N, C-alpha and C positions, 0 to 999 in steps of 0.2 A: 450515583456516580457523578463526579464533577469533571466538567471540561476544563482543560488547562487554558490559561489566557493566551490569546493569539499574539505571538511575538512580532516585532517589526523585522522584516527580512532585510538582509544587507547584500549589496552587490559588491563584488570584489574580483580582482584578477588573481585567481587562486593558483598557487604553484602545485604541480603534481609531485607528491613525495613518494608515492609507490603506485605501481600499476603492474599487476601480476595475475596470471591465470589461477583460478580456484575451481578445479574440476571443469565443468562445462562453461564456467562463467569467468568474469574478470572482477578483481577487487581494485578499486581506485581510492587512494587516500589523497585528500587535498588539504592544503593549509588554508583554512577559512577564517582565521582571525576571530573576531568577536562573535561571528555568526555561530560558532560551535557551541557557545554557552547558552544559546537560545533554543537548541534543538530538543524536541521531545519525540518519543517513539510514534511513528506515523507521519511525521513531517517528510517533505521531499525537497529536493534541490533541482534547480533548472540550470542547465549548462548550455552555453553557446559554443558550438563546435565549428572549427575550421578557420577561426580568425575573422578579421574585418572584411577580407576580400572573398570570403566563402559565399557560394550560392545557397548554402543551407541557412536560410533566414530564421527558421524556427528553432527555438531552444528544445532540448531534450530533457524530459523530467525523469528523475530517478528517486526511488525511496531511499531515505538515509538509513544506512545499516548501523553505523556507530557515530558518536560525536564525543570528542575528548576536549572539554573546555580548557584544561590545563595546557594541553599541547596546541590548542586552537585548530584541531583537525576534524574533518568530516570524511566518513567512508561511505562509498556506495558500492553496490554489487550490481553488475549488469551483464546481460547476454547480448551477443552480437546478432542483430536481427536484420538491420538494413544499413543504408549508407551512413547515417549519423553515428551509429554505434560502431561500425567498422572504422570510421575515422577516429573516434575516441579511443578505440583499442590500439590504434597505430601511434598514439602519442608516446612520449618518453618522460622519464623522471626529469624534472627541471623545466618542462614545458609549462605554460600557463593557459588556463581556460577561464572564461568569464563565468562567474558563479553568482546565482541569486539563491539565498537560503537564510533561514528555513521558511518553507512555504506550506500552506494547507492547514488543515485541522487535524490534530493528533488523536490518538486513542485516549478515551477518558479513563480516569483512575478512580477506584473506590476510595472513600474517605478513610477506611480502615482495612483490616485484613480481608482478603477475598480469595476464593478458590476459583481459578480460571484455567480453561483449556485454550491453547493457542494453536491455530490450524493454518497450514500453509501448503500451497502447491509450488514446487520448484523453488526458485530464488525469491518467491513471495515471502519466504520466511525471514528475509533480511532485517526488517524492522522489528521483528517480534522478540528478539533476544534482549534488547534493551528494555522492552516492555516487561518481559519476564523478570528481569532484575529489579525493576521498580516495584512490581507486585510482591516479590520476595522480601525486598527491603521494608515493606509495610507489614510484614508478618504473615503474608498470604502463602498460598500453595499454587503451583503451576504444573500443568502437564502439556505435552506437545503431541500433535498428530501431524506428521510431515509426509507429504506425498509427492510423487513425480511420475512421469511416464516410464522412465528407466532409472537404474541406479545412478548413472552418470549425471542425471539432471537433478538429483537431490542436493539441497544445500543446508548445511548447518546441523547435521545429525550429531556430530561430536560436540558442538556448542550446546545443543539442547541437553545431551546426556551429562554435560558438566554442570548443568544447573538443577537438574531434577532426575530422579529415577523413573518418572512417569513419562515415557517416550514411546510412541507407536509410530512405525514407519511403514509406508505402503508404496508399492510401485505397480503401475498398470500391468506390466509384463511379468511381475513376480521375481525380477532380478535382484531385489533386495527387500527385506522385510516381508510383510504380508502382501499377497497378490490382491489387487483391487484398488479402490479409491479411498480417500481419507474418510468419506462418509460412512464406510463400513466399520471403521475403528472409533469414530467419534462418540457414538452412544455409550460404548463401554467405558471410554475415558471420562466422560461426564459423570457416569455412575461411580467410577473408581475414586474420583476426587470429591464427589459431592459438589460439583462445580455449579456456581451460580452465574458465571460469566463465560462467554466464548468470544474470542477475538480471532479474526481471520484475515488473510491476505492471499489473493490468488486470482485465478480466472473467474469471470462473472458467474458462469453456471455453478461452479463450486461454492461461491459465496451464497448464492441463493439456496442451495441444498443445505449448507451448513446452518444458515439462519433457520430454515424449517426444522432441522433436527434440534438445534438449541432451544427454539421456542417450544417444541413438543416436550422437552425435558425441563421446562420452567426456568431456563437460563436466558439472560440477556445476550444479544448478538450485536457486536460491532465489527464492521467489515471495512477494510481498506480496498477500495475498488480499483481495478485496473482499467481505467478509461483513458483513451488517447487525449493528450493535452497539447494544444498548439502553442498557446501563450504562457500558460501556467500561472497567470496573475489575475484572471477573471475578466479579461477584456473580450476575447474572441467568441465565447459561448459555444465552442465546439465540444465541450466535455460535459454537457448538461445531462442530468438524469431526472426522471420523474420520481419525486419524493413526496410522500404524504406528510403534511405538517401536523402539529399538535391540534390544530383546529379542524382536522379532517379534510382539508383542501389540498389537492395535489398541485405542485408547482415544479417547474424545471429549476433544479439547483445545480450550480457549477461544482464539478468534482474538485477543481483546483482550489476553491475558496471555502465552500461549505463542507467539502470533503478534503482529502480522499476518504476519511473515515466517516461512515454513516451508521446510524442505527439500522441494522439490517431489516428490521421489521417495518421500516418506513419506506424502504426503496421498493418501487413497483417493478420488480424484476422482470415480469412477463411483458412489461410495456417499454423496456429500454430499447432505444432505437426507433421508437414510434412517437406519434403525437396523440396521446390518449384523448378521447372526446370530452372527458370531464376535467381536463387540465385547465387550471386558471389561465384565461387569456387565449385558449386554443383557437377560438373563432377568429381572433385577430391575426393568428399566424397562418391560417389557411389561405391558399391562393384565391383571390377574388376574380371570378370569371364574369366577363361582361359580354353581352351579345354584340356582335359586330354590327355596325351601322349599315342599314340596308340602302 
């Protein structure tokens, strides 16, 4: 599989062309100009919310759902969780937001036809439809396993079915599709397609479980992690994850620059949020306690 070249992000004052509810979520369409042509599936956008006088200093990062180079547009799908997303949802068509895009490392693509399963929780599916189209354009096959807590929190089931007949849907409460988690449907979908690749986006525990299943079935696993990003451009170091390198050494990598897409087998899932003792440079990061002078 080949990594796509990292594009140069562009900053712009992007006009809101559409902002509308889509089930439990919101769909936002921005005029992004030249940035739209640089987007690949898995990239994200960082938006400054509230204007110059806002007390919300940090940008909000959102996976890019769609990009249309001809129209110069970028689409994101978001859920209202806190102050920033509430403010974003209160915008109107014609308003402008400060946009930096595209950011991050996208999903890798096989050099030829591939058979892949795309797995998502909730609106984590947003970047996977463009990925599916690219795999299909290369002569490959795709299947989807989409899950959510309830039917109202699913996103893109119709989009998936428009691309492939191989679609499995799960909800935790059984209100739509099969009752249970995506992990219950994933092994069967891998076998059904003879898949050699699994791409996923969603909550971290789901990504860990998906990677374990994919690996057990001999498939590669690439995951778009949902890690909180404060700056989005690699400065603040708040989004680091322990990732094992090709040399076997574990280092903290930034989700915003090295990711958000990682080889799932290299992420130390059990050690996220911790300082592993074998991490390169761990000793220097630990507090140095000194005895008080007597």
